[in-house]
PyMOL Python script that loads the backbone (N, CA, C, O; Angstrom):
from pymol import cmd

cmd.read_pdbstr("""\
ATOM      1  N   THR A   1      85.978  96.435 -73.072  1.00  0.00           N
ATOM      2  CA  THR A   1      86.454  97.644 -73.027  1.00  0.00           C
ATOM      3  C   THR A   1      85.175  98.314 -72.429  1.00  0.00           C
ATOM      4  O   THR A   1      85.033  99.507 -72.697  1.00  0.00           O
ATOM      5  N   GLY A   2      84.135  97.652 -71.581  1.00  0.00           N
ATOM      6  CA  GLY A   2      83.606  98.191 -70.657  1.00  0.00           C
ATOM      7  C   GLY A   2      83.446  97.143 -69.737  1.00  0.00           C
ATOM      8  O   GLY A   2      84.085  96.100 -69.600  1.00  0.00           O
ATOM      9  N   THR A   3      82.225  97.721 -68.969  1.00  0.00           N
ATOM     10  CA  THR A   3      81.659  96.638 -67.856  1.00  0.00           C
ATOM     11  C   THR A   3      80.219  96.372 -68.411  1.00  0.00           C
ATOM     12  O   THR A   3      79.497  97.080 -69.112  1.00  0.00           O
ATOM     13  N   THR A   4      80.035  95.145 -67.882  1.00  0.00           N
ATOM     14  CA  THR A   4      78.736  94.501 -68.163  1.00  0.00           C
ATOM     15  C   THR A   4      77.856  94.985 -66.918  1.00  0.00           C
ATOM     16  O   THR A   4      78.332  94.911 -65.784  1.00  0.00           O
ATOM     17  N   LEU A   5      76.438  95.532 -67.162  1.00  0.00           N
ATOM     18  CA  LEU A   5      75.616  95.951 -66.244  1.00  0.00           C
ATOM     19  C   LEU A   5      74.391  94.729 -66.177  1.00  0.00           C
ATOM     20  O   LEU A   5      73.634  94.609 -67.140  1.00  0.00           O
ATOM     21  N   GLN A   6      74.270  93.925 -65.095  1.00  0.00           N
ATOM     22  CA  GLN A   6      72.934  93.434 -65.053  1.00  0.00           C
ATOM     23  C   GLN A   6      72.002  93.763 -63.883  1.00  0.00           C
ATOM     24  O   GLN A   6      72.376  93.929 -62.722  1.00  0.00           O
ATOM     25  N   ILE A   7      70.773  93.834 -64.319  1.00  0.00           N
ATOM     26  CA  ILE A   7      69.560  94.286 -63.437  1.00  0.00           C
ATOM     27  C   ILE A   7      68.917  92.914 -63.446  1.00  0.00           C
ATOM     28  O   ILE A   7      68.515  92.204 -64.368  1.00  0.00           O
ATOM     29  N   LYS A   8      68.947  92.765 -62.137  1.00  0.00           N
ATOM     30  CA  LYS A   8      68.048  91.931 -61.902  1.00  0.00           C
ATOM     31  C   LYS A   8      66.720  92.525 -61.005  1.00  0.00           C
ATOM     32  O   LYS A   8      66.973  93.309 -60.090  1.00  0.00           O
ATOM     33  N   GLU A   9      65.130  92.097 -61.311  1.00  0.00           N
ATOM     34  CA  GLU A   9      64.127  92.310 -60.217  1.00  0.00           C
ATOM     35  C   GLU A   9      63.959  91.203 -59.284  1.00  0.00           C
ATOM     36  O   GLU A   9      63.828  89.992 -59.464  1.00  0.00           O
ATOM     37  N   ILE A  10      64.000  92.019 -58.119  1.00  0.00           N
ATOM     38  CA  ILE A  10      63.752  91.045 -56.932  1.00  0.00           C
ATOM     39  C   ILE A  10      62.282  91.358 -56.461  1.00  0.00           C
ATOM     40  O   ILE A  10      61.663  92.396 -56.692  1.00  0.00           O
ATOM     41  N   GLU A  11      61.772  90.084 -55.645  1.00  0.00           N
ATOM     42  CA  GLU A  11      60.603  90.714 -54.946  1.00  0.00           C
ATOM     43  C   GLU A  11      60.820  91.280 -53.642  1.00  0.00           C
ATOM     44  O   GLU A  11      61.624  90.965 -52.764  1.00  0.00           O
ATOM     45  N   PHE A  12      59.698  92.429 -53.704  1.00  0.00           N
ATOM     46  CA  PHE A  12      59.688  93.253 -52.369  1.00  0.00           C
ATOM     47  C   PHE A  12      58.680  92.647 -51.567  1.00  0.00           C
ATOM     48  O   PHE A  12      57.587  92.492 -52.111  1.00  0.00           O
ATOM     49  N   GLU A  13      58.809  92.290 -50.444  1.00  0.00           N
ATOM     50  CA  GLU A  13      57.557  91.847 -49.676  1.00  0.00           C
ATOM     51  C   GLU A  13      57.182  92.773 -48.233  1.00  0.00           C
ATOM     52  O   GLU A  13      57.989  93.129 -47.374  1.00  0.00           O
ATOM     53  N   LYS A  14      56.156  92.950 -48.259  1.00  0.00           N
ATOM     54  CA  LYS A  14      55.863  93.476 -46.868  1.00  0.00           C
ATOM     55  C   LYS A  14      55.026  92.668 -45.946  1.00  0.00           C
ATOM     56  O   LYS A  14      54.156  92.124 -46.626  1.00  0.00           O
ATOM     57  N   THR A  15      54.918  92.367 -44.745  1.00  0.00           N
ATOM     58  CA  THR A  15      54.280  91.644 -43.693  1.00  0.00           C
ATOM     59  C   THR A  15      53.369  92.475 -43.328  1.00  0.00           C
ATOM     60  O   THR A  15      53.502  93.687 -43.502  1.00  0.00           O
ATOM     61  N   LEU A  16      52.117  91.833 -42.664  1.00  0.00           N
ATOM     62  CA  LEU A  16      51.331  92.371 -41.733  1.00  0.00           C
ATOM     63  C   LEU A  16      52.038  93.048 -40.773  1.00  0.00           C
ATOM     64  O   LEU A  16      51.764  94.206 -40.457  1.00  0.00           O
ATOM     65  N   GLU A  17      53.047  92.323 -40.219  1.00  0.00           N
ATOM     66  CA  GLU A  17      53.571  93.133 -38.961  1.00  0.00           C
ATOM     67  C   GLU A  17      54.133  94.369 -39.310  1.00  0.00           C
ATOM     68  O   GLU A  17      53.909  95.361 -38.615  1.00  0.00           O
ATOM     69  N   ASP A  18      55.076  94.436 -40.646  1.00  0.00           N
ATOM     70  CA  ASP A  18      55.446  95.767 -41.089  1.00  0.00           C
ATOM     71  C   ASP A  18      54.294  96.736 -40.985  1.00  0.00           C
ATOM     72  O   ASP A  18      54.374  97.656 -40.171  1.00  0.00           O
ATOM     73  N   PHE A  19      53.229  96.599 -41.750  1.00  0.00           N
ATOM     74  CA  PHE A  19      52.161  97.078 -41.954  1.00  0.00           C
ATOM     75  C   PHE A  19      51.752  97.742 -40.602  1.00  0.00           C
ATOM     76  O   PHE A  19      51.560  98.947 -40.438  1.00  0.00           O
ATOM     77  N   LYS A  20      51.679  97.034 -39.922  1.00  0.00           N
ATOM     78  CA  LYS A  20      51.096  97.306 -38.131  1.00  0.00           C
ATOM     79  C   LYS A  20      52.011  98.241 -37.571  1.00  0.00           C
ATOM     80  O   LYS A  20      51.508  99.288 -37.164  1.00  0.00           O
ATOM     81  N   ARG A  21      53.278  98.094 -37.456  1.00  0.00           N
ATOM     82  CA  ARG A  21      54.349  99.022 -36.793  1.00  0.00           C
ATOM     83  C   ARG A  21      54.288 100.002 -37.467  1.00  0.00           C
ATOM     84  O   ARG A  21      54.913 100.917 -36.931  1.00  0.00           O
ATOM     85  N   GLU A  22      53.660 100.391 -38.764  1.00  0.00           N
ATOM     86  CA  GLU A  22      53.843 101.625 -39.318  1.00  0.00           C
ATOM     87  C   GLU A  22      52.587 102.283 -38.980  1.00  0.00           C
ATOM     88  O   GLU A  22      52.550 103.501 -38.807  1.00  0.00           O
ATOM     89  N   TYR A  23      51.455 101.467 -38.869  1.00  0.00           N
ATOM     90  CA  TYR A  23      49.993 102.408 -39.080  1.00  0.00           C
ATOM     91  C   TYR A  23      50.118 103.043 -37.563  1.00  0.00           C
ATOM     92  O   TYR A  23      50.504 102.434 -36.565  1.00  0.00           O
ATOM     93  N   PRO A  24      49.692 104.435 -37.639  1.00  0.00           N
ATOM     94  CA  PRO A  24      49.499 104.928 -36.477  1.00  0.00           C
ATOM     95  C   PRO A  24      48.132 104.678 -35.304  1.00  0.00           C
ATOM     96  O   PRO A  24      47.927 105.377 -34.312  1.00  0.00           O
ATOM     97  N   TYR A  25      47.335 103.516 -35.742  1.00  0.00           N
ATOM     98  CA  TYR A  25      46.332 103.625 -34.538  1.00  0.00           C
ATOM     99  C   TYR A  25      46.376 101.770 -34.377  1.00  0.00           C
ATOM    100  O   TYR A  25      46.384 100.945 -35.291  1.00  0.00           O
ATOM    101  N   SER A  26      46.391 101.603 -33.317  1.00  0.00           N
ATOM    102  CA  SER A  26      46.457  99.838 -33.164  1.00  0.00           C
ATOM    103  C   SER A  26      45.141  99.315 -32.936  1.00  0.00           C
ATOM    104  O   SER A  26      45.032  98.090 -32.901  1.00  0.00           O
ATOM    105  N   ARG A  27      43.971 100.137 -32.751  1.00  0.00           N
ATOM    106  CA  ARG A  27      42.622  99.397 -32.376  1.00  0.00           C
ATOM    107  C   ARG A  27      42.201  98.452 -33.345  1.00  0.00           C
ATOM    108  O   ARG A  27      42.466  98.626 -34.534  1.00  0.00           O
ATOM    109  N   ASN A  28      41.629  97.561 -32.980  1.00  0.00           N
ATOM    110  CA  ASN A  28      40.929  96.505 -34.020  1.00  0.00           C
ATOM    111  C   ASN A  28      41.967  95.910 -34.702  1.00  0.00           C
ATOM    112  O   ASN A  28      41.899  95.838 -35.929  1.00  0.00           O
ATOM    113  N   TYR A  29      42.964  95.451 -34.078  1.00  0.00           N
ATOM    114  CA  TYR A  29      44.134  94.787 -35.207  1.00  0.00           C
ATOM    115  C   TYR A  29      43.560  93.343 -35.744  1.00  0.00           C
ATOM    116  O   TYR A  29      43.674  92.810 -36.847  1.00  0.00           O
ATOM    117  N   HIS A  30      42.903  92.915 -34.544  1.00  0.00           N
ATOM    118  CA  HIS A  30      42.316  91.347 -35.215  1.00  0.00           C
ATOM    119  C   HIS A  30      41.469  90.873 -36.172  1.00  0.00           C
ATOM    120  O   HIS A  30      41.070  89.739 -36.438  1.00  0.00           O
ATOM    121  N   LEU A  31      41.209  92.273 -36.777  1.00  0.00           N
ATOM    122  CA  LEU A  31      40.460  92.449 -38.194  1.00  0.00           C
ATOM    123  C   LEU A  31      41.209  92.369 -39.246  1.00  0.00           C
ATOM    124  O   LEU A  31      40.795  91.838 -40.276  1.00  0.00           O
ATOM    125  N   LEU A  32      42.428  92.890 -39.135  1.00  0.00           N
ATOM    126  CA  LEU A  32      43.410  92.674 -40.282  1.00  0.00           C
ATOM    127  C   LEU A  32      43.885  91.530 -41.339  1.00  0.00           C
ATOM    128  O   LEU A  32      44.001  91.547 -42.565  1.00  0.00           O
ATOM    129  N   PRO A  33      44.117  90.513 -40.337  1.00  0.00           N
ATOM    130  CA  PRO A  33      44.573  89.058 -40.964  1.00  0.00           C
ATOM    131  C   PRO A  33      43.802  88.591 -42.468  1.00  0.00           C
ATOM    132  O   PRO A  33      44.318  88.252 -43.533  1.00  0.00           O
ATOM    133  N   ALA A  34      42.484  88.715 -42.107  1.00  0.00           N
ATOM    134  CA  ALA A  34      41.434  88.447 -43.433  1.00  0.00           C
ATOM    135  C   ALA A  34      41.469  89.367 -44.400  1.00  0.00           C
ATOM    136  O   ALA A  34      41.213  88.980 -45.541  1.00  0.00           O
ATOM    137  N   ILE A  35      41.776  90.716 -44.185  1.00  0.00           N
ATOM    138  CA  ILE A  35      42.026  91.862 -45.068  1.00  0.00           C
ATOM    139  C   ILE A  35      43.392  91.515 -45.868  1.00  0.00           C
ATOM    140  O   ILE A  35      43.470  91.442 -47.094  1.00  0.00           O
ATOM    141  N   TRP A  36      44.690  91.272 -44.748  1.00  0.00           N
ATOM    142  CA  TRP A  36      45.475  91.439 -45.453  1.00  0.00           C
ATOM    143  C   TRP A  36      45.956  90.514 -46.380  1.00  0.00           C
ATOM    144  O   TRP A  36      46.750  90.687 -47.305  1.00  0.00           O
ATOM    145  N   ASP A  37      45.139  89.107 -45.863  1.00  0.00           N
ATOM    146  CA  ASP A  37      45.376  88.082 -47.029  1.00  0.00           C
ATOM    147  C   ASP A  37      44.863  87.984 -48.278  1.00  0.00           C
ATOM    148  O   ASP A  37      45.280  87.191 -49.123  1.00  0.00           O
ATOM    149  N   ARG A  38      43.759  88.943 -48.472  1.00  0.00           N
ATOM    150  CA  ARG A  38      43.101  89.209 -49.890  1.00  0.00           C
ATOM    151  C   ARG A  38      43.818  90.186 -50.654  1.00  0.00           C
ATOM    152  O   ARG A  38      43.410  90.443 -51.787  1.00  0.00           O
ATOM    153  N   LEU A  39      45.037  90.889 -50.102  1.00  0.00           N
ATOM    154  CA  LEU A  39      45.696  91.522 -51.053  1.00  0.00           C
ATOM    155  C   LEU A  39      46.874  91.178 -51.538  1.00  0.00           C
ATOM    156  O   LEU A  39      47.659  90.479 -50.898  1.00  0.00           O
ATOM    157  N   ASN A  40      47.116  91.637 -52.724  1.00  0.00           N
ATOM    158  CA  ASN A  40      48.115  91.176 -53.594  1.00  0.00           C
ATOM    159  C   ASN A  40      49.475  91.931 -53.177  1.00  0.00           C
ATOM    160  O   ASN A  40      49.299  93.024 -52.638  1.00  0.00           O
ATOM    161  N   ASN A  41      50.960  91.458 -53.367  1.00  0.00           N
ATOM    162  CA  ASN A  41      51.894  91.905 -52.720  1.00  0.00           C
ATOM    163  C   ASN A  41      52.150  93.412 -53.328  1.00  0.00           C
ATOM    164  O   ASN A  41      52.827  94.106 -52.570  1.00  0.00           O
ATOM    165  N   LYS A  42      51.782  93.987 -54.421  1.00  0.00           N
ATOM    166  CA  LYS A  42      51.658  95.083 -54.786  1.00  0.00           C
ATOM    167  C   LYS A  42      51.191  96.256 -53.947  1.00  0.00           C
ATOM    168  O   LYS A  42      51.713  97.359 -53.781  1.00  0.00           O
ATOM    169  N   ILE A  43      49.691  95.556 -53.295  1.00  0.00           N
ATOM    170  CA  ILE A  43      49.054  96.363 -52.608  1.00  0.00           C
ATOM    171  C   ILE A  43      49.569  96.629 -50.964  1.00  0.00           C
ATOM    172  O   ILE A  43      49.572  97.596 -50.201  1.00  0.00           O
ATOM    173  N   ARG A  44      50.047  95.020 -50.886  1.00  0.00           N
ATOM    174  CA  ARG A  44      50.661  95.204 -49.421  1.00  0.00           C
ATOM    175  C   ARG A  44      51.739  96.242 -49.325  1.00  0.00           C
ATOM    176  O   ARG A  44      52.040  96.823 -48.282  1.00  0.00           O
ATOM    177  N   VAL A  45      52.284  96.426 -50.470  1.00  0.00           N
ATOM    178  CA  VAL A  45      53.661  97.392 -50.437  1.00  0.00           C
ATOM    179  C   VAL A  45      53.484  98.690 -50.393  1.00  0.00           C
ATOM    180  O   VAL A  45      54.222  99.444 -49.758  1.00  0.00           O
ATOM    181  N   LEU A  46      52.140  99.182 -51.302  1.00  0.00           N
ATOM    182  CA  LEU A  46      51.761 100.407 -51.253  1.00  0.00           C
ATOM    183  C   LEU A  46      51.115 100.620 -49.822  1.00  0.00           C
ATOM    184  O   LEU A  46      51.384 101.680 -49.256  1.00  0.00           O
ATOM    185  N   ALA A  47      50.229  99.648 -49.140  1.00  0.00           N
ATOM    186  CA  ALA A  47      49.640 100.087 -48.136  1.00  0.00           C
ATOM    187  C   ALA A  47      50.195 100.452 -46.983  1.00  0.00           C
ATOM    188  O   ALA A  47      49.673 101.162 -46.123  1.00  0.00           O
ATOM    189  N   TRP A  48      51.725  99.753 -46.955  1.00  0.00           N
ATOM    190  CA  TRP A  48      52.757  99.758 -45.993  1.00  0.00           C
ATOM    191  C   TRP A  48      53.441 101.170 -46.207  1.00  0.00           C
ATOM    192  O   TRP A  48      53.401 101.994 -45.293  1.00  0.00           O
ATOM    193  N   TYR A  49      54.014 101.432 -47.302  1.00  0.00           N
ATOM    194  CA  TYR A  49      54.437 102.970 -47.745  1.00  0.00           C
ATOM    195  C   TYR A  49      53.301 103.927 -47.516  1.00  0.00           C
ATOM    196  O   TYR A  49      53.683 104.885 -46.844  1.00  0.00           O
ATOM    197  N   ARG A  50      52.049 103.986 -47.847  1.00  0.00           N
ATOM    198  CA  ARG A  50      51.312 105.319 -47.746  1.00  0.00           C
ATOM    199  C   ARG A  50      50.748 104.839 -46.193  1.00  0.00           C
ATOM    200  O   ARG A  50      49.841 105.552 -45.764  1.00  0.00           O
ATOM    201  N   ALA A  51      51.139 103.825 -45.397  1.00  0.00           N
ATOM    202  CA  ALA A  51      50.719 104.029 -43.644  1.00  0.00           C
ATOM    203  C   ALA A  51      51.965 105.109 -43.045  1.00  0.00           C
ATOM    204  O   ALA A  51      51.981 105.828 -42.046  1.00  0.00           O
ATOM    205  N   ILE A  52      52.969 104.875 -44.113  1.00  0.00           N
ATOM    206  CA  ILE A  52      53.911 105.650 -43.316  1.00  0.00           C
ATOM    207  C   ILE A  52      53.581 107.073 -43.406  1.00  0.00           C
ATOM    208  O   ILE A  52      53.550 107.942 -42.536  1.00  0.00           O
ATOM    209  N   GLN A  53      53.353 107.107 -44.611  1.00  0.00           N
ATOM    210  CA  GLN A  53      52.778 108.923 -45.079  1.00  0.00           C
ATOM    211  C   GLN A  53      51.402 109.404 -44.223  1.00  0.00           C
ATOM    212  O   GLN A  53      51.069 110.566 -43.992  1.00  0.00           O
ATOM    213  N   TYR A  54      50.785 108.314 -43.868  1.00  0.00           N
ATOM    214  CA  TYR A  54      49.631 108.421 -43.205  1.00  0.00           C
ATOM    215  C   TYR A  54      49.940 108.819 -41.829  1.00  0.00           C
ATOM    216  O   TYR A  54      49.412 109.843 -41.395  1.00  0.00           O
ATOM    217  N   ARG A  55      50.774 108.096 -41.050  1.00  0.00           N
ATOM    218  CA  ARG A  55      51.337 108.534 -39.358  1.00  0.00           C
ATOM    219  C   ARG A  55      51.729 109.911 -39.769  1.00  0.00           C
ATOM    220  O   ARG A  55      51.109 110.731 -39.091  1.00  0.00           O
ATOM    221  N   LYS A  56      52.495 110.441 -40.593  1.00  0.00           N
ATOM    222  CA  LYS A  56      53.070 111.809 -40.973  1.00  0.00           C
ATOM    223  C   LYS A  56      51.775 112.996 -41.015  1.00  0.00           C
ATOM    224  O   LYS A  56      51.756 114.060 -40.395  1.00  0.00           O
ATOM    225  N   TYR A  57      50.724 112.455 -41.942  1.00  0.00           N
ATOM    226  CA  TYR A  57      50.033 113.240 -42.179  1.00  0.00           C
ATOM    227  C   TYR A  57      49.437 113.446 -40.731  1.00  0.00           C
ATOM    228  O   TYR A  57      49.338 114.648 -40.486  1.00  0.00           O
ATOM    229  N   LEU A  58      49.087 112.783 -39.888  1.00  0.00           N
ATOM    230  CA  LEU A  58      48.406 112.781 -38.670  1.00  0.00           C
ATOM    231  C   LEU A  58      49.327 113.480 -37.618  1.00  0.00           C
ATOM    232  O   LEU A  58      48.815 114.058 -36.659  1.00  0.00           O
ATOM    233  N   GLU A  59      50.580 113.437 -37.777  1.00  0.00           N
ATOM    234  CA  GLU A  59      51.550 114.068 -36.739  1.00  0.00           C
ATOM    235  C   GLU A  59      51.346 115.769 -37.285  1.00  0.00           C
ATOM    236  O   GLU A  59      51.356 116.748 -36.539  1.00  0.00           O
ATOM    237  N   ARG A  60      51.185 115.781 -38.622  1.00  0.00           N
ATOM    238  CA  ARG A  60      51.275 117.257 -39.027  1.00  0.00           C
ATOM    239  C   ARG A  60      49.911 118.191 -38.788  1.00  0.00           C
ATOM    240  O   ARG A  60      49.913 119.422 -38.786  1.00  0.00           O
ATOM    241  N   ASN A  61      48.495 117.151 -38.543  1.00  0.00           N
ATOM    242  CA  ASN A  61      47.129 117.602 -38.411  1.00  0.00           C
ATOM    243  C   ASN A  61      46.645 116.777 -37.178  1.00  0.00           C
ATOM    244  O   ASN A  61      46.080 115.687 -37.267  1.00  0.00           O
ATOM    245  N   THR A  62      46.986 117.542 -35.821  1.00  0.00           N
ATOM    246  CA  THR A  62      46.844 116.625 -34.692  1.00  0.00           C
ATOM    247  C   THR A  62      45.373 116.622 -34.481  1.00  0.00           C
ATOM    248  O   THR A  62      44.940 115.834 -33.640  1.00  0.00           O
ATOM    249  N   TRP A  63      44.432 117.487 -35.202  1.00  0.00           N
ATOM    250  CA  TRP A  63      42.966 117.623 -34.991  1.00  0.00           C
ATOM    251  C   TRP A  63      42.215 116.416 -35.420  1.00  0.00           C
ATOM    252  O   TRP A  63      41.110 116.100 -34.979  1.00  0.00           O
ATOM    253  N   CYS A  64      42.987 115.677 -36.432  1.00  0.00           N
ATOM    254  CA  CYS A  64      42.515 114.293 -37.180  1.00  0.00           C
ATOM    255  C   CYS A  64      42.619 113.128 -36.521  1.00  0.00           C
ATOM    256  O   CYS A  64      43.752 112.693 -36.311  1.00  0.00           O
ATOM    257  N   LYS A  65      41.671 112.524 -36.145  1.00  0.00           N
ATOM    258  CA  LYS A  65      41.548 111.406 -35.560  1.00  0.00           C
ATOM    259  C   LYS A  65      41.891 110.224 -36.343  1.00  0.00           C
ATOM    260  O   LYS A  65      41.328 109.971 -37.409  1.00  0.00           O
ATOM    261  N   PRO A  66      42.851 109.458 -35.807  1.00  0.00           N
ATOM    262  CA  PRO A  66      43.108 108.125 -37.192  1.00  0.00           C
ATOM    263  C   PRO A  66      42.116 107.186 -37.192  1.00  0.00           C
ATOM    264  O   PRO A  66      41.417 106.990 -36.198  1.00  0.00           O
ATOM    265  N   LYS A  67      41.973 106.483 -38.395  1.00  0.00           N
ATOM    266  CA  LYS A  67      41.085 105.455 -38.919  1.00  0.00           C
ATOM    267  C   LYS A  67      41.360 104.363 -38.345  1.00  0.00           C
ATOM    268  O   LYS A  67      42.525 104.192 -37.985  1.00  0.00           O
ATOM    269  N   ILE A  68      40.287 103.246 -38.084  1.00  0.00           N
ATOM    270  CA  ILE A  68      41.004 101.812 -37.638  1.00  0.00           C
ATOM    271  C   ILE A  68      41.673 101.249 -38.851  1.00  0.00           C
ATOM    272  O   ILE A  68      40.966 101.166 -39.855  1.00  0.00           O
ATOM    273  N   ALA A  69      42.678 100.924 -38.916  1.00  0.00           N
ATOM    274  CA  ALA A  69      43.548 100.189 -39.719  1.00  0.00           C
ATOM    275  C   ALA A  69      42.294  99.219 -40.784  1.00  0.00           C
ATOM    276  O   ALA A  69      42.099  99.617 -41.932  1.00  0.00           O
ATOM    277  N   ALA A  70      41.806  98.418 -40.443  1.00  0.00           N
ATOM    278  CA  ALA A  70      40.650  97.576 -41.145  1.00  0.00           C
ATOM    279  C   ALA A  70      39.712  98.720 -41.913  1.00  0.00           C
ATOM    280  O   ALA A  70      39.945  98.884 -43.110  1.00  0.00           O
ATOM    281  N   SER A  71      39.094  99.193 -41.547  1.00  0.00           N
ATOM    282  CA  SER A  71      38.355 100.491 -42.357  1.00  0.00           C
ATOM    283  C   SER A  71      39.651 101.470 -43.456  1.00  0.00           C
ATOM    284  O   SER A  71      39.551 102.000 -44.563  1.00  0.00           O
ATOM    285  N   TRP A  72      40.407 101.382 -42.801  1.00  0.00           N
ATOM    286  CA  TRP A  72      41.676 102.434 -43.568  1.00  0.00           C
ATOM    287  C   TRP A  72      41.716 101.349 -44.856  1.00  0.00           C
ATOM    288  O   TRP A  72      41.601 101.759 -46.011  1.00  0.00           O
ATOM    289  N   LEU A  73      41.879 100.023 -44.559  1.00  0.00           N
ATOM    290  CA  LEU A  73      42.439  99.253 -46.061  1.00  0.00           C
ATOM    291  C   LEU A  73      41.442  98.870 -46.945  1.00  0.00           C
ATOM    292  O   LEU A  73      41.572  98.755 -48.164  1.00  0.00           O
ATOM    293  N   ASN A  74      40.217  98.634 -46.141  1.00  0.00           N
ATOM    294  CA  ASN A  74      39.101  98.320 -47.054  1.00  0.00           C
ATOM    295  C   ASN A  74      38.340  99.655 -47.620  1.00  0.00           C
ATOM    296  O   ASN A  74      37.671  99.274 -48.581  1.00  0.00           O
ATOM    297  N   ASN A  75      38.181 100.937 -47.440  1.00  0.00           N
ATOM    298  CA  ASN A  75      38.177 102.078 -48.117  1.00  0.00           C
ATOM    299  C   ASN A  75      39.249 102.519 -49.198  1.00  0.00           C
ATOM    300  O   ASN A  75      39.130 103.486 -49.950  1.00  0.00           O
ATOM    301  N   LYS A  76      40.312 101.644 -49.143  1.00  0.00           N
ATOM    302  CA  LYS A  76      41.362 101.820 -49.886  1.00  0.00           C
ATOM    303  C   LYS A  76      41.944 103.104 -49.983  1.00  0.00           C
ATOM    304  O   LYS A  76      42.129 103.712 -51.037  1.00  0.00           O
ATOM    305  N   GLU A  77      42.297 103.592 -48.558  1.00  0.00           N
ATOM    306  CA  GLU A  77      42.856 104.805 -48.302  1.00  0.00           C
ATOM    307  C   GLU A  77      44.283 104.703 -48.398  1.00  0.00           C
ATOM    308  O   GLU A  77      44.779 105.580 -47.691  1.00  0.00           O
ATOM    309  N   TYR A  78      45.142 104.021 -48.960  1.00  0.00           N
ATOM    310  CA  TYR A  78      46.366 103.926 -49.395  1.00  0.00           C
ATOM    311  C   TYR A  78      46.550 104.145 -50.904  1.00  0.00           C
ATOM    312  O   TYR A  78      47.588 103.972 -51.543  1.00  0.00           O
ATOM    313  N   LEU A  79      45.203 104.610 -51.417  1.00  0.00           N
ATOM    314  CA  LEU A  79      45.668 105.134 -52.744  1.00  0.00           C
ATOM    315  C   LEU A  79      45.611 106.737 -52.430  1.00  0.00           C
ATOM    316  O   LEU A  79      46.029 107.524 -53.279  1.00  0.00           O
ATOM    317  N   ASN A  80      45.220 107.077 -51.511  1.00  0.00           N
ATOM    318  CA  ASN A  80      45.855 108.559 -51.226  1.00  0.00           C
ATOM    319  C   ASN A  80      46.980 108.987 -51.189  1.00  0.00           C
ATOM    320  O   ASN A  80      47.728 108.294 -50.500  1.00  0.00           O
ATOM    321  N   ASP A  81      47.616 110.208 -51.833  1.00  0.00           N
ATOM    322  CA  ASP A  81      48.815 110.510 -51.482  1.00  0.00           C
ATOM    323  C   ASP A  81      48.975 111.637 -50.264  1.00  0.00           C
ATOM    324  O   ASP A  81      48.864 112.860 -50.349  1.00  0.00           O
ATOM    325  N   TRP A  82      49.260 110.845 -49.150  1.00  0.00           N
ATOM    326  CA  TRP A  82      49.121 111.594 -47.831  1.00  0.00           C
ATOM    327  C   TRP A  82      50.208 112.777 -47.934  1.00  0.00           C
ATOM    328  O   TRP A  82      49.827 113.859 -47.487  1.00  0.00           O
ATOM    329  N   ARG A  83      51.184 112.731 -48.331  1.00  0.00           N
ATOM    330  CA  ARG A  83      51.953 114.148 -48.559  1.00  0.00           C
ATOM    331  C   ARG A  83      51.472 115.341 -48.808  1.00  0.00           C
ATOM    332  O   ARG A  83      51.710 116.371 -48.177  1.00  0.00           O
ATOM    333  N   ASN A  84      50.544 115.160 -50.070  1.00  0.00           N
ATOM    334  CA  ASN A  84      49.973 115.911 -50.467  1.00  0.00           C
ATOM    335  C   ASN A  84      48.696 116.732 -50.212  1.00  0.00           C
ATOM    336  O   ASN A  84      48.262 117.700 -50.837  1.00  0.00           O
ATOM    337  N   MET A  85      48.029 115.861 -48.738  1.00  0.00           N
ATOM    338  CA  MET A  85      47.195 116.456 -48.159  1.00  0.00           C
ATOM    339  C   MET A  85      47.066 117.336 -47.100  1.00  0.00           C
ATOM    340  O   MET A  85      45.956 117.761 -46.781  1.00  0.00           O
TER     341      MET A  85
END
""", "prot")
cmd.dss("prot")
cmd.show_as("cartoon", "prot")
cmd.util.cbc("prot")
cmd.orient("prot")
C-alpha cells in the first residue's frame, strides 16, 4: 500500500585533475600531488568545491591576486566560505 524507499550512500570522489580544472591559478602545479595525496576524500571534495567559490570570488574582486594552489591548500584556505567574503 506504499512504496519502499531505499537510500544508499555512495562515495563521491574528486581527483587532483578536477581540482586543478577549477582552481583559478595554474602556477607551481608540480607541488600539488604531494599535498593532495595527504588529504582525505572529504577534504578533497571540500577543496574542489571551495576552489570553484574562490574562482568566483576572484572574478568579483579583480584587484585580488590569486594564491598559488599549493599555498592555498597548505594554509587550509578551503575552510573559508568564499561566497560570503
